[in-house]
MDAnalysis code that builds the backbone (N, CA, C; Angstrom):
import MDAnalysis as mda
import numpy as np

u = mda.Universe.empty(354, n_residues=118, atom_resindex=np.repeat(np.arange(118), 3), trajectory=True)
u.add_TopologyAttr("name", ["N", "CA", "C"] * 118)
u.add_TopologyAttr("resid", np.arange(1, 119))
u.add_TopologyAttr("resname", ["UNK", "UNK", "UNK", "UNK", "UNK", "UNK", "UNK", "UNK", "UNK", "UNK", "UNK", "UNK", "UNK", "UNK", "UNK", "UNK", "UNK", "UNK", "UNK", "UNK", "UNK", "UNK", "UNK", "UNK", "UNK", "UNK", "UNK", "UNK", "UNK", "UNK", "UNK", "UNK", "UNK", "UNK", "UNK", "UNK", "UNK", "UNK", "UNK", "UNK", "UNK", "UNK", "UNK", "UNK", "UNK", "UNK", "UNK", "UNK", "UNK", "UNK", "UNK", "UNK", "UNK", "UNK", "UNK", "UNK", "UNK", "UNK", "UNK", "UNK", "UNK", "UNK", "UNK", "UNK", "UNK", "UNK", "UNK", "UNK", "UNK", "UNK", "UNK", "UNK", "UNK", "UNK", "UNK", "UNK", "UNK", "UNK", "UNK", "UNK", "UNK", "UNK", "UNK", "UNK", "UNK", "UNK", "UNK", "UNK", "UNK", "UNK", "UNK", "UNK", "UNK", "UNK", "UNK", "UNK", "UNK", "UNK", "UNK", "UNK", "UNK", "UNK", "UNK", "UNK", "UNK", "UNK", "UNK", "UNK", "UNK", "UNK", "UNK", "UNK", "UNK", "UNK", "UNK", "UNK", "UNK", "UNK"])
u.atoms.positions = np.array([
    [3.129, -13.189, -2.021],
    [3.981, -12.334, -1.170],
    [5.035, -13.004, -0.460],
    [6.197, -12.518, -0.430],
    [7.387, -13.186, 0.147],
    [7.164, -13.338, 1.731],
    [7.779, -14.342, 2.334],
    [7.739, -14.516, 3.729],
    [8.176, -13.341, 4.561],
    [9.217, -12.564, 4.178],
    [9.612, -11.343, 4.830],
    [8.499, -10.285, 4.802],
    [7.938, -10.060, 3.570],
    [6.877, -9.219, 3.416],
    [5.690, -9.469, 4.295],
    [5.411, -10.739, 4.366],
    [4.161, -11.226, 5.298],
    [4.474, -10.825, 6.686],
    [5.804, -11.239, 7.197],
    [6.115, -10.968, 8.728],
    [5.918, -9.417, 8.891],
    [6.332, -8.614, 8.033],
    [6.175, -7.141, 8.232],
    [4.802, -6.669, 8.261],
    [3.837, -7.381, 7.873],
    [2.337, -7.072, 7.983],
    [1.682, -7.748, 9.128],
    [2.391, -8.553, 9.934],
    [1.742, -9.093, 11.020],
    [1.509, -8.125, 12.126],
    [0.188, -7.882, 12.566],
    [-0.096, -6.955, 13.610],
    [0.015, -7.651, 14.958],
    [1.316, -7.316, 15.526],
    [1.565, -7.957, 16.836],
    [2.055, -7.131, 18.033],
    [2.271, -5.893, 17.649],
    [2.682, -4.870, 18.636],
    [1.549, -4.095, 19.279],
    [1.387, -4.071, 20.547],
    [0.512, -3.377, 21.260],
    [0.831, -1.935, 21.289],
    [-0.213, -1.024, 21.660],
    [-0.105, 0.493, 21.591],
    [1.153, 0.879, 22.507],
    [1.332, 0.209, 23.733],
    [2.498, 0.714, 24.532],
    [3.854, 0.475, 23.868],
    [4.042, -0.594, 23.266],
    [5.242, -0.889, 22.542],
    [5.571, 0.173, 21.404],
    [4.461, 0.425, 20.779],
    [4.538, 1.325, 19.537],
    [4.856, 2.753, 20.074],
    [4.238, 3.079, 21.286],
    [4.557, 4.324, 21.804],
    [6.092, 4.538, 22.051],
    [6.579, 3.358, 22.643],
    [8.089, 3.474, 23.075],
    [9.083, 3.589, 21.877],
    [8.612, 2.692, 20.749],
    [9.381, 2.704, 19.544],
    [9.301, 3.993, 18.591],
    [8.198, 4.571, 18.774],
    [8.065, 5.893, 17.876],
    [8.155, 7.162, 18.555],
    [8.099, 7.134, 19.883],
    [8.045, 8.263, 20.847],
    [6.856, 9.196, 20.577],
    [5.758, 8.631, 20.107],
    [4.492, 9.312, 20.026],
    [3.539, 8.857, 21.216],
    [2.764, 9.884, 21.531],
    [1.686, 9.433, 22.583],
    [0.501, 8.653, 21.928],
    [-0.159, 7.940, 22.842],
    [-1.299, 7.166, 22.398],
    [-2.261, 8.024, 21.622],
    [-2.519, 9.164, 22.169],
    [-3.369, 10.255, 21.548],
    [-2.839, 10.642, 20.220],
    [-1.571, 10.702, 19.997],
    [-1.055, 11.017, 18.596],
    [-1.339, 9.890, 17.665],
    [-1.005, 8.869, 18.048],
    [-1.308, 7.562, 17.322],
    [-2.686, 7.388, 16.973],
    [-3.573, 7.616, 17.830],
    [-5.008, 7.441, 17.513],
    [-5.422, 8.560, 16.430],
    [-4.883, 9.732, 16.713],
    [-4.990, 10.873, 15.671],
    [-4.646, 10.561, 14.341],
    [-3.418, 9.880, 14.204],
    [-2.979, 9.428, 12.973],
    [-3.849, 8.359, 12.261],
    [-4.419, 7.555, 13.138],
    [-5.473, 6.622, 12.709],
    [-6.693, 7.307, 12.261],
    [-7.215, 8.266, 12.844],
    [-8.409, 9.007, 12.602],
    [-8.184, 9.725, 11.234],
    [-6.930, 10.209, 10.958],
    [-6.617, 10.863, 9.605],
    [-6.289, 9.836, 8.654],
    [-6.508, 8.644, 8.868],
    [-6.283, 7.490, 8.033],
    [-4.772, 7.485, 7.347],
    [-3.899, 7.701, 8.248],
    [-2.581, 7.663, 7.809],
    [-2.005, 6.321, 8.187],
    [-2.702, 5.655, 9.194],
    [-2.378, 4.276, 9.583],
    [-3.579, 3.591, 9.830],
    [-3.599, 2.218, 9.713],
    [-4.880, 1.492, 9.867],
    [-4.383, 0.135, 10.641],
    [-4.154, 0.340, 11.976],
    [-3.749, -0.850, 12.767],
    [-4.921, -1.889, 12.886],
    [-4.588, -3.161, 13.033],
    [-5.680, -4.204, 13.162],
    [-6.323, -4.068, 14.626],
    [-7.251, -4.854, 15.012],
    [-7.783, -4.890, 16.234],
    [-7.847, -6.401, 16.645],
    [-7.673, -6.633, 18.032],
    [-7.726, -8.004, 18.542],
    [-9.160, -8.269, 18.963],
    [-9.408, -9.381, 19.539],
    [-10.701, -9.792, 20.069],
    [-11.273, -8.735, 21.031],
    [-10.359, -8.267, 21.856],
    [-10.829, -7.269, 22.895],
    [-10.855, -5.746, 22.394],
    [-10.770, -5.589, 20.919],
    [-10.746, -4.322, 20.339],
    [-9.627, -3.426, 20.582],
    [-8.504, -4.004, 21.008],
    [-7.229, -3.376, 21.253],
    [-6.494, -3.155, 19.915],
    [-5.893, -2.085, 19.695],
    [-5.042, -2.010, 18.516],
    [-3.842, -2.810, 18.446],
    [-3.419, -3.318, 17.382],
    [-2.333, -4.128, 17.231],
    [-1.666, -3.713, 15.900],
    [-0.342, -3.336, 16.040],
    [0.330, -2.679, 14.952],
    [1.440, -3.623, 14.319],
    [1.798, -3.524, 13.098],
    [2.666, -4.269, 12.422],
    [4.056, -3.435, 12.221],
    [4.998, -4.024, 11.815],
    [6.268, -3.353, 11.454],
    [6.186, -2.305, 10.493],
    [5.166, -2.611, 9.639],
    [4.980, -1.602, 8.438],
    [4.216, -0.370, 9.037],
    [3.257, -0.611, 10.058],
    [2.627, 0.560, 10.643],
    [3.690, 1.349, 11.504],
    [4.504, 0.721, 12.072],
    [5.625, 1.432, 12.906],
    [6.408, 2.221, 11.828],
    [6.822, 1.719, 10.862],
    [7.650, 2.365, 9.785],
    [6.881, 3.575, 9.250],
    [5.613, 3.383, 9.072],
    [4.799, 4.535, 8.642],
    [4.733, 5.720, 9.601],
    [4.615, 5.315, 10.922],
    [4.625, 6.381, 12.009],
    [5.928, 7.056, 12.005],
    [7.028, 6.319, 11.880],
    [8.464, 6.909, 11.976],
    [8.551, 7.938, 10.816],
    [8.118, 7.520, 9.620],
    [8.092, 8.271, 8.422],
    [7.248, 9.535, 8.612],
    [6.190, 9.436, 9.328],
    [5.206, 10.624, 9.529],
    [6.017, 11.576, 10.480],
    [6.720, 11.115, 11.486],
    [7.472, 11.723, 12.399],
    [8.519, 12.648, 11.568],
    [9.175, 11.885, 10.594],
    [10.132, 12.562, 9.845],
    [9.682, 13.741, 8.956],
    [8.420, 13.569, 8.365],
    [7.673, 14.643, 7.526],
    [7.357, 15.829, 8.555],
    [6.789, 15.511, 9.675],
    [6.415, 16.549, 10.608],
    [7.713, 17.271, 11.083],
    [8.705, 16.577, 11.318],
    [9.967, 17.310, 11.657],
    [10.570, 18.203, 10.611],
    [10.299, 17.926, 9.319],
    [10.677, 18.671, 8.156],
    [9.685, 19.806, 8.009],
    [8.726, 19.852, 8.833],
    [7.764, 21.009, 8.562],
    [6.525, 20.879, 7.829],
    [6.349, 19.565, 7.359],
    [5.052, 19.301, 6.739],
    [3.807, 19.291, 7.638],
    [2.714, 19.729, 7.224],
    [1.434, 19.559, 8.066],
    [0.815, 18.105, 7.877],
    [-0.131, 17.911, 8.721],
    [-0.771, 16.529, 8.568],
    [-1.535, 16.539, 7.316],
    [-2.114, 17.533, 6.855],
    [-2.770, 17.626, 5.442],
    [-1.898, 17.246, 4.396],
    [-0.605, 17.854, 4.403],
    [0.349, 17.587, 3.402],
    [0.776, 16.224, 3.414],
    [1.094, 15.666, 4.697],
    [1.468, 14.296, 4.800],
    [0.349, 13.323, 4.179],
    [-0.866, 13.672, 4.470],
    [-1.943, 12.863, 3.868],
    [-1.896, 12.891, 2.309],
    [-1.601, 14.143, 1.842],
    [-1.608, 14.259, 0.317],
    [-0.432, 13.342, -0.257],
    [0.744, 13.465, 0.450],
    [1.800, 12.591, -0.042],
    [1.385, 11.287, -0.039],
    [0.918, 10.613, 0.935],
    [0.386, 9.185, 0.951],
    [-0.687, 8.920, -0.116],
    [-1.520, 9.846, -0.344],
    [-2.662, 9.719, -1.364],
    [-1.914, 9.800, -2.795],
    [-1.071, 10.609, -2.990],
    [-0.280, 10.603, -4.293],
    [0.468, 9.259, -4.474],
    [1.269, 8.793, -3.447],
    [1.859, 7.505, -3.556],
    [0.961, 6.318, -3.831],
    [-0.163, 6.270, -3.236],
    [-1.197, 5.292, -3.396],
    [-1.775, 5.397, -4.781],
    [-1.897, 6.540, -5.284],
    [-2.544, 6.709, -6.794],
    [-1.488, 6.337, -7.721],
    [-0.181, 6.686, -7.442],
    [0.855, 6.194, -8.456],
    [1.026, 4.615, -8.400],
    [0.834, 4.097, -7.139],
    [0.951, 2.704, -7.092],
    [-0.078, 1.979, -7.914],
    [-1.370, 2.505, -7.767],
    [-2.409, 1.970, -8.584],
    [-2.224, 2.052, -10.056],
    [-1.692, 3.251, -10.495],
    [-1.303, 3.451, -11.903],
    [-0.407, 2.412, -12.324],
    [0.765, 2.188, -11.606],
    [1.872, 1.236, -11.803],
    [1.255, -0.225, -12.027],
    [0.349, -0.539, -10.994],
    [-0.295, -1.841, -11.143],
    [-1.160, -2.000, -12.305],
    [-1.863, -1.089, -12.636],
    [-2.607, -1.117, -13.902],
    [-1.937, -1.303, -15.215],
    [-0.738, -0.618, -15.229],
    [0.245, -0.775, -16.389],
    [0.772, -2.251, -16.429],
    [1.163, -2.540, -15.184],
    [1.685, -3.958, -15.227],
    [0.682, -5.045, -15.541],
    [-0.497, -4.906, -15.029],
    [-1.653, -5.852, -15.404],
    [-1.846, -5.897, -16.964],
    [-1.769, -4.706, -17.600],
    [-2.029, -4.557, -18.979],
    [-0.970, -5.150, -19.717],
    [0.360, -4.915, -19.332],
    [1.477, -5.575, -19.957],
    [1.415, -6.989, -19.858],
    [1.109, -7.628, -18.739],
    [0.953, -9.149, -18.521],
    [-0.072, -9.567, -19.529],
    [-1.252, -8.996, -19.528],
    [-2.425, -9.389, -20.271],
    [-1.848, -9.469, -21.687],
    [-1.307, -8.387, -22.265],
    [-1.021, -8.419, -23.677],
    [0.164, -9.468, -23.994],
    [0.985, -9.671, -22.881],
    [2.035, -10.781, -23.143],
    [1.372, -12.079, -23.363],
    [0.362, -12.439, -22.469],
    [-0.272, -13.649, -22.440],
    [-1.077, -13.784, -23.731],
    [-1.691, -12.780, -23.992],
    [-2.652, -12.786, -25.409],
    [-1.792, -12.922, -26.716],
    [-0.547, -12.565, -26.483],
    [0.302, -12.543, -27.731],
    [1.364, -13.757, -27.734],
    [1.062, -14.771, -26.739],
    [2.086, -15.859, -26.677],
    [1.163, -17.097, -26.561],
    [1.823, -18.253, -27.006],
    [1.163, -19.581, -26.919],
    [-0.221, -19.677, -27.399],
    [-0.992, -20.479, -26.803],
    [-2.378, -20.882, -27.369],
    [-3.278, -19.618, -27.411],
    [-2.918, -18.654, -26.742],
    [-3.717, -17.405, -26.615],
    [-3.488, -16.287, -27.779],
    [-2.500, -16.686, -28.550],
    [-1.961, -15.857, -29.545],
    [-3.048, -15.450, -30.479],
    [-3.307, -14.113, -30.716],
    [-4.403, -13.809, -31.497],
    [-3.831, -13.926, -33.025],
    [-4.767, -14.439, -33.842],
    [-4.388, -14.654, -35.293],
    [-4.932, -13.482, -35.989],
    [-4.007, -12.982, -36.962],
    [-4.520, -11.847, -37.782],
    [-5.820, -12.223, -38.412],
    [-6.731, -11.329, -38.552],
    [-8.009, -11.472, -39.227],
    [-7.781, -11.591, -40.796],
    [-8.279, -12.615, -41.336],
    [-8.212, -12.770, -42.873],
    [-9.445, -12.177, -43.550],
    [-9.049, -11.638, -44.596],
    [-10.000, -10.851, -45.429],
    [-10.855, -12.035, -46.291],
    [-12.059, -11.553, -46.428],
    [-13.105, -12.502, -47.137],
    [-13.092, -12.152, -48.622],
    [-12.049, -11.583, -49.146],
    [-12.129, -11.174, -50.634],
    [-11.540, -12.354, -51.427],
    [-12.387, -12.541, -52.513],
    [-12.005, -13.668, -53.413],
    [-11.125, -13.081, -54.575],
    [-10.170, -13.926, -55.118],
    [-9.584, -13.568, -56.263],
    [-10.489, -13.745, -57.546],
    [-10.540, -12.544, -58.385],
    [-11.385, -12.632, -59.683],
    [-10.535, -13.006, -60.762],
])
């Protein structure tokens, strides 16, 4: 994971900051967590800590709601994205495996027939 991606996943923002940045109430944010649309980390005191990715997700949720989507529809959108991402990951792993198996010392040799010349 690149440094920039790692920094985006650091959970450092407390609820109050996220409320200001997203214009959501604490109750709304907790509701989106209950709906499994976001998954903030927790600190030692069990307080929620949010990452930049969490904040982006909340802003995107706001955009969907403003466009008239229901929470159920938003959840379906994220589920389809996650499923598509899994499918893409599986394809990439298959391609990489095939590439490795067909190159270098892992190259598969064609199977020789055991027939004898008569």
